[in-house]
C-alpha positions, -999 to +999 in steps of 0.1 A: +560+165-055+587+168-028+615+190-013+647+178+002+669+198+026+703+188+041+723+201+070+752+190+090+753+195+128+783+191+152+768+161+169+769+124+164+738+110+145+725+094+178+726+126+197+713+148+168+682+124+166+677+126+203+677+164+203+654+165+173+628+142+188+632+144+226+642+181+228+618+194+201+604+219+227+640+233+232+645+242+197+614+244+175+607+281+166+578+293+187+566+316+159+560+283+139+533+272+164+497+282+169+503+292+205+535+313+198+549+329+229+524+311+251+535+277+239+538+253+268+550+222+249+556+210+214+564+172+211+566+141+190+556+110+208+586+086+200+567+055+186+548+043+156+514+062+156+527+087+183+511+120+180+529+152+171+513+176+195+513+213+206+501+222+240+493+259+246+477+279+273+450+265+295+459+230+282+449+237+246+460+208+226+466+208+188+476+175+170+496+184+139+508+150+128+513+113+136+546+092+135+546+067+107+581+053+111+604+055+140+639+040+140+658+053+171+689+074+161+683+068+124+650+077+109+617+095+117+587+100+095+554+117+104+524+131+087+523+168+083+487+175+090+491+214+085+471+226+055+485+252+031+464+277+050+485+269+080+456+252+100+454+218+113+443+191+089+425+163+108+423+140+078+457+121+074+447+111+039+450+149+031+484+152+047+519+152+034+548+132+049+581+144+065+610+121+067+642+129+085+673+107+080+702+108+105+737+096+091+772+106+097+803+100+120+811+104+156+816+141+154+789+152+127+755+143+117+742+146+083+705+152+085+683+150+054+647+161+054+624+150+027+589+166+026+568+147+002+531+141-010+524+178-015+499+167-041+475+156-013+468+193-008+452+197-043+454+229-062+474+245-033+501+219-035+529+237-056+525+270-037+527+251-004+559+232-015+574+264-027+566+280+007+581+251+027+612+251+005+617+289+009+640+305+035+610+310+057+601+273+056+623+242+064+655+262+060+645+284+089+634+254+110+665+235+103+686+265+111+671+267+145+678+231+151+714+235+139+718+264+163+704+243+192+728+215+185+758+240+184+749+250+220+747+215+234 
């Protein structure tokens, strides 16, 4: 089971990739973190096995994924270790996979997001996939990214 979402941003693919990975803290919706308005940092370590991490108040750290593929300017894949109940899932064998592809031209990047392996969530898989595919899921997150790119 997978969902696919596509957007185009007014940046070349290399810059769009850089903004997505290295400027995550500048565009990721704070309401989509555990720390919310008290978020200190959200980041993706740019390397294979790099952690996807949130840092909240008083140094609280929550790991929510691990990079499985990293091709600078082209492709990023990471485990999505957030359960259907919206809590961290420490077991990567029970995590889904998010892949983001960056293609396009010198003035526009086509970004394809594929969220797969929902079946690893068991009986909650279909509902979780629907939630992430709804307007309050990946579309809202990608809209935040697109707005960030338009202001760079």
